[in-house]
C-alpha positions in Angstrom: 123.9 126.7 110.3 123.5 122.9 110.7 120.3 121.7 112.3 120.4 118.3 114.1 117.0 116.7 114.6 117.7 113.4 116.2 120.0 112.8 119.3 120.3 109.1 118.4 121.7 109.6 114.9 123.5 112.9 115.5 127.3 112.8 114.9 130.0 115.0 116.1 130.1 118.0 113.9 133.2 120.1 113.9 131.2 123.2 112.8 133.4 124.1 109.9 133.4 123.3 106.2 136.7 123.4 104.4 136.4 124.7 100.8 139.1 123.4 98.6 140.9 125.9 96.3 142.5 125.0 92.9 146.1 125.7 94.3 145.5 123.0 96.9 144.8 125.2 99.9 141.5 125.2 102.0 139.3 128.0 103.1 137.7 127.2 106.4 134.0 128.3 106.6 132.7 128.0 110.0 129.0 127.4 110.8 126.9 127.0 113.9 125.4 123.7 114.9 122.1 123.6 116.6 120.8 120.5 118.3 117.1 120.7 118.7 117.0 118.5 121.8 119.1 121.3 123.5 116.8 124.2 122.4 114.1 125.8 124.5 110.7 125.4 122.8 109.4 128.6 124.6 110.3 131.0 121.8 108.5 128.8 119.2 105.4 128.4 121.4 105.3 132.0 122.1 105.8 133.5 118.6 102.4 132.3 117.2 103.8 130.9 114.0 102.1 127.4 113.7 104.6 126.3 110.8 107.3 126.0 113.6 105.1 123.8 115.9 106.1 120.5 114.3 109.7 120.9 115.6 108.6 121.4 119.3 108.4 117.7 120.2 112.1 117.3 119.2 113.1 120.1 121.5 113.9 120.3 125.2 110.5 119.2 126.4 109.8 117.0 129.6 107.2 114.9 127.7 107.2 114.6 123.8 103.9 112.9 123.8 102.2 115.7 125.6 104.1 118.2 123.3 102.6 116.4 120.2 99.1 116.6 121.6 99.5 120.3 122.5 101.1 121.3 119.1 98.2 119.6 117.3 95.8 121.5 119.4 97.5 124.8 118.6 97.7 124.1 114.9 94.0 123.3 114.7 93.1 126.5 116.8 95.3 128.6 114.4 93.5 130.6 111.6 94.9 128.7 108.7 93.9 127.7 105.2 92.6 124.1 105.5 95.4 122.9 103.0 98.0 124.6 105.1 96.6 123.1 108.4 96.6 119.7 106.7 100.3 120.0 105.7 101.5 121.3 109.0 99.8 118.3 110.8 101.5 115.9 108.4 104.9 117.5 109.2 104.1 117.2 112.9 103.4 113.4 112.4 106.5 112.9 110.5 108.9 114.6 112.9 107.2 113.4 116.1 107.9 109.9 114.9 111.6 110.5 115.5 111.1 110.8 119.3 107.7 109.3 119.9 107.3 105.5 119.5 103.5 105.4 120.2 102.3 105.8 116.6 98.7 105.3 117.8 99.0 108.5 119.8 100.5 110.4 116.9 97.6 109.2 114.7 94.9 110.2 117.3 96.6 113.6 117.7 97.0 114.7 114.1 94.8 112.6 111.8 92.1 114.4 109.9 90.2 112.9 106.9 91.6 115.6 104.4 95.1 114.4 105.1 94.4 111.6 102.5 94.9 114.4 99.9 98.2 115.3 101.2 101.0 114.9 98.6 103.3 113.5 101.4 100.8 110.8 102.3 100.1 110.0 98.7 103.9 109.8 98.1 104.4 107.2 100.8 101.4 105.2 99.9 102.5 105.2 96.3 106.0 104.3 97.3 104.8 101.5 99.4 102.7 100.1 96.5 105.6 100.3 94.1 108.0 98.7 96.5 105.5 95.9 97.1 105.4 95.2 93.3 109.1 95.1 93.0 109.8 93.0 96.1 107.0 90.4 95.6 103.4 90.1 96.6 104.0 88.5 100.0 106.7 91.0 101.1 104.6 93.9 99.8 101.6 92.9 101.8 103.7 92.5 104.9 105.3 95.8 104.5 102.2 97.6 103.6 100.3 96.4 106.7 103.4 97.2 108.8 103.8 100.6 107.4 100.2 101.2 108.0 100.7 100.3 111.7 103.9 102.3 112.0 102.3 105.4 110.3 99.3 105.2 112.8 96.8 105.9 110.0 93.5 104.8 111.2 92.3 104.1 107.7 95.1 101.5 107.3 92.9 98.7 108.7 90.4 99.2 105.8 93.2 99.3 103.3 94.8 96.3 104.7 91.6 94.3 104.5 91.3 95.5 100.9 94.7 94.0 100.0 93.8 90.7 101.5 90.6 90.6 99.4 92.6 91.6 96.3 94.8 88.7 96.8 91.9 86.3 97.2 90.3 87.7 94.2 93.4 87.4 92.2 94.0 83.9 93.1 90.4 82.5 93.3 88.1 84.8 91.5 85.0 86.2 93.2 85.2 86.3 96.8 82.0 85.1 98.7 80.0 87.8 100.5 80.4 86.2 104.0 84.3 86.0 103.6 84.5 89.5 102.5 82.4 90.6 105.5 84.4 88.9 107.9 87.7 90.2 106.5 86.4 93.7 106.4 85.0 93.3 110.0 88.4 92.4 111.4 89.9 95.2 113.6 93.1 93.6 114.6 96.2 94.4 112.3 97.8 91.2 113.6 94.9 89.1 112.5 94.8 91.0 109.2 98.5 90.2 108.8 97.6 86.4 109.4 94.8 86.7 106.8 97.3 88.1 104.2 99.7 85.2 104.8 96.9 82.7 104.7 95.5 84.4 101.5 98.8 83.6 99.8 99.1 80.0 101.1 95.5 78.6 101.0 94.9 76.0 98.2 91.2 77.2 97.9 88.8 80.0 99.1 87.0 77.3 101.1 90.3 76.5 103.0 90.9 80.3 103.7 87.2 80.6 104.9 87.6 77.6 107.1 90.7 79.0 108.9 89.7 82.5 109.5 
């Protein structure tokens, strides 16, 4: 069986795989194609298996946003090991991002502090850091902040501020306490993005402080 998750990227699937033989012939092996957006979520919602709930927002629902919130509620209500609950919520966040553009809604629905320990979260954080190193400091900062916004991780603001302060420290040495306090107090991701660019372009810590 082939399972299609995303209507936008789905392609026409013939439902058959042709296995080539040594004599040049082919053996057709048919398989079924299931498109999640055509499937009724009722059986999953009714079966009581929380591991299947992350697929519900991709199914035939009237409001994917409400489906995300409801699935997150059911996952938290289920009797699960904390590590299992964390991993299911991470899966819900990842799949919901296919059909829900409001990343803030996803973050508010699924975020829990223990998710920091998820291997999936750590993988993407590490990947972002490594890509930043490879592609250059400026691009890495921009991508890191943008990915933080896209992932809807509430802690992204603190991490973005930390990146700005790291750049200042690397370029100018010790960062004055009042400058550090102002950077860490900034709540807007757009402003933090501007801080990051300014940290790279300012000729001195005094110039940076005067322009924030």
